[in-house]
C-alpha positions as CSV (number, residue, x, y, z in Angstrom):
1,I,263.8,-38.9,342.6
2,K,265.5,-42.1,343.6
3,R,269.2,-42.6,344.4
4,K,270.9,-45.4,342.5
5,P,274.3,-46.8,343.4
6,V,276.8,-46.6,340.6
7,G,280.0,-47.5,342.5
8,E,281.6,-47.6,345.9
9,N,280.1,-44.7,347.9
10,E,278.8,-43.1,344.7
11,F,275.1,-42.6,343.9
12,M,273.3,-41.1,341.0
13,D,269.9,-39.4,341.3
14,V,267.4,-41.0,339.0
15,C,264.0,-39.6,338.1
16,N,261.4,-42.2,337.8
17,F,258.5,-40.0,336.9
18,R,256.1,-41.8,334.7
19,L,252.8,-41.0,333.1
20,A,250.0,-43.1,331.9
21,R,250.3,-44.5,328.4
22,S,247.4,-42.4,327.2
23,S,249.2,-39.3,328.4
24,Y,252.3,-40.2,326.3
25,V,250.1,-40.5,323.2
26,V,248.8,-37.0,323.8
27,L,252.4,-35.7,324.3
28,Y,253.6,-37.4,321.2
29,M,250.8,-36.0,319.1
30,I,251.4,-32.5,320.4
31,D,255.1,-32.9,319.6
32,L,254.3,-34.2,316.1
33,I,252.0,-31.4,315.4
34,V,254.1,-28.6,316.8
35,F,257.5,-29.7,315.4
36,Y,256.5,-31.5,312.2
37,V,253.0,-30.6,310.8
38,I,253.1,-26.8,311.5
39,P,256.6,-26.3,310.0
40,L,255.6,-28.4,307.1
41,I,252.5,-26.3,306.4
42,I,254.5,-23.1,306.8
43,A,257.2,-24.3,304.4
44,T,254.6,-25.4,301.9
45,V,252.8,-22.1,301.9
46,L,256.1,-20.2,301.5
47,Y,257.2,-22.3,298.6
48,L,253.8,-21.9,297.0
49,L,254.2,-18.1,297.3
50,I,257.7,-18.3,295.8
51,W,256.4,-20.4,292.9
52,R,253.5,-18.0,292.3
53,I,255.9,-15.0,292.2
54,L,258.2,-16.7,289.8
55,Y,255.4,-18.0,287.6
56,L,253.7,-14.6,287.4
57,S,257.0,-12.8,286.7
58,R,257.7,-15.3,283.9
59,A,254.2,-14.8,282.5
60,M,254.5,-11.1,282.7
61,R,257.9,-11.1,281.0
62,K,256.5,-13.2,278.1
63,K,253.5,-10.9,277.9
64,R,255.7,-7.8,277.8
65,Q,258.0,-9.5,275.2
66,L,255.0,-10.4,273.0
67,K,253.6,-6.9,273.4
68,G,257.0,-5.4,272.5
69,E,257.3,-7.5,269.4
70,K,253.8,-6.5,268.4
71,I,254.5,-2.8,268.9
72,A,257.8,-3.2,267.0
73,K,256.1,-4.8,264.1
74,E,253.4,-2.2,264.1
75,A,256.0,0.6,264.3
76,S,258.0,-0.9,261.5
77,G,254.9,-1.1,259.4
78,F,254.0,2.5,260.0
79,T,257.5,3.9,259.4
80,S,258.3,2.0,256.2
81,P,257.4,3.9,253.1
82,S,254.6,2.4,251.1
83,K,255.4,1.6,247.5
84,P,252.8,2.5,244.8
């Protein structure tokens, strides 16, 4: 810590801690991975799960609807009197 004058009889403590350039690269990479890449992967996985649930529910709804129409057609065919 170094004291830097900022006015008359006023000083400010200044930290002049520095690392080697290669150390900063490591810190920036860790920062990028922890605060960008990992959240991006988590968000992507969650959105894929949401998409899968919505897609499957839509497919199941269509399947049930088609099955219901088929059953209704079969039921109406069995209940209608046959003409000779």
